[in-house]
C-alpha positions in Angstrom: -16.8 17.7 -14.0 -15.6 15.1 -11.7 -14.2 12.0 -13.0 -14.7 8.8 -10.8 -11.8 6.3 -11.3 -13.3 3.0 -10.9 -11.2 1.0 -8.3 -11.4 -2.8 -9.4 -8.5 -3.5 -7.1 -6.3 -4.9 -9.9 -4.9 -1.6 -11.5 -2.4 1.0 -10.3 -4.5 3.9 -9.6 -1.8 6.0 -7.9 -0.2 7.3 -11.0 -3.4 7.9 -12.9 -4.8 9.8 -10.0 -1.7 11.9 -9.8 -1.9 12.4 -13.4 -5.4 13.8 -13.3 -4.5 16.0 -10.2 -1.7 17.5 -12.1 -4.0 18.2 -15.0 -6.3 19.9 -12.5 -8.9 17.6 -12.9 -11.6 17.0 -10.2 -11.7 13.4 -9.4 -12.1 10.5 -7.0 -11.9 6.7 -6.6 -14.8 4.4 -5.9 -15.5 0.7 -5.9 -19.0 1.2 -4.7 -21.5 0.2 -7.5 -24.0 2.8 -6.5 -21.6 5.6 -6.4 -20.1 4.5 -10.0 -23.7 4.3 -11.5 -24.5 7.8 -10.6 -21.1 9.3 -11.7 -21.1 11.8 -14.6 -17.7 10.7 -16.0 -15.9 7.4 -15.4 -12.4 6.1 -16.1 -11.6 2.4 -15.9 -7.9 2.0 -15.7 -6.4 -0.7 -18.0 -4.6 -3.9 -16.8 -2.4 -6.3 -18.6 -4.6 -9.4 -17.9 -8.2 -8.2 -18.9 -9.8 -11.4 -17.7 -8.7 -11.0 -14.2 -10.0 -7.4 -14.2 -13.4 -8.2 -15.7 -13.9 -11.1 -13.3 -13.1 -8.5 -10.3 -15.5 -6.1 -11.9 -18.4 -8.7 -12.1 -17.6 -9.7 -8.5 -18.0 -6.3 -7.0 -21.0 -5.6 -9.5 -19.3 -2.8 -11.0 -20.0 -4.0 -14.5 -23.7 -3.4 -14.2 -23.0 0.1 -12.7 -20.8 1.0 -15.4 -23.8 0.1 -17.9 -26.3 1.9 -15.7 -23.9 5.1 -15.7 -23.5 5.1 -19.5 -27.2 4.5 -20.1 -27.7 7.8 -18.0 -25.3 9.6 -20.5 -21.9 9.3 -18.4 -18.7 9.3 -20.4 
């Protein structure tokens, strides 16, 4: 199953992606709300300043996309 890493533009995606690649996990990165909403599995990288991250997710409308994906059964 492919894991979609959510690109909020405030997290270091490089090390996360390299780790998933080393584990042999099929993954991709997206900041497209429609793509995120259709994902089967999501990874939202953490950041030190969550208020900055959530503001960015809301600006990109990724917050709604995450809710949609989870309601569809994504993990």
